[in-house]
C-alpha positions as CSV (number, residue, x, y, z in Angstrom):
1,X,119.8,112.2,112.5
2,X,119.5,112.9,108.8
3,X,118.4,109.4,108.1
4,X,115.8,109.6,110.9
5,X,114.3,112.7,109.3
6,X,114.1,111.0,105.9
7,X,112.4,107.9,107.4
8,X,109.8,110.2,109.1
9,X,109.2,112.1,105.9
10,X,108.6,108.9,103.9
11,X,106.3,107.7,106.6
12,X,104.2,110.9,106.4
13,X,104.2,110.7,102.6
14,X,102.9,107.1,102.7
15,X,100.4,108.0,105.4
16,X,99.0,110.8,103.1
17,X,98.9,108.4,100.1
18,X,96.9,106.0,102.3
19,X,94.6,108.8,103.4
20,X,93.9,110.4,100.0
21,X,94.1,107.3,97.9
22,X,92.7,104.3,99.9
23,X,91.9,102.6,96.6
24,X,95.6,102.0,96.1
25,X,95.8,100.3,99.4
26,X,93.0,97.9,98.5
27,X,95.4,96.5,95.9
28,X,97.7,94.0,97.7
29,X,100.5,94.6,95.2
30,X,100.7,98.2,96.3
31,X,100.9,97.2,100.0
32,X,103.9,95.0,99.2
33,X,105.3,97.6,96.8
34,X,105.0,100.5,99.3
35,X,107.8,99.5,101.7
36,X,110.0,98.5,98.8
37,X,109.4,101.9,97.1
38,X,110.2,103.6,100.4
39,X,113.4,101.7,100.7
40,X,114.5,102.6,97.1
41,X,113.7,106.3,97.7
42,X,115.6,106.1,101.0
43,X,118.7,104.6,99.2
44,X,118.5,107.3,96.5
45,X,118.4,110.0,99.2
46,X,121.3,108.3,101.0
47,X,123.3,108.3,97.8
48,X,122.5,112.0,97.0
49,X,123.4,112.9,100.7
50,X,126.7,111.1,100.6
51,X,127.5,112.6,97.1
52,X,126.8,116.2,98.3
53,X,128.8,115.6,101.5
54,X,131.8,114.4,99.5
55,X,131.6,117.4,97.1
56,X,131.6,120.0,99.9
């Protein structure tokens, strides 16, 4: 459930980026970089979440 919320949050963030900065999306590199960045952010969140879970 937590992972699902993170994915939705990232989707909203990238939608807002697309909406406010369409110039970035004209650059093909950014389109390919976007999903990769989302995956990296997701993995960082996953690491923090598991770290906090193990601490408590």
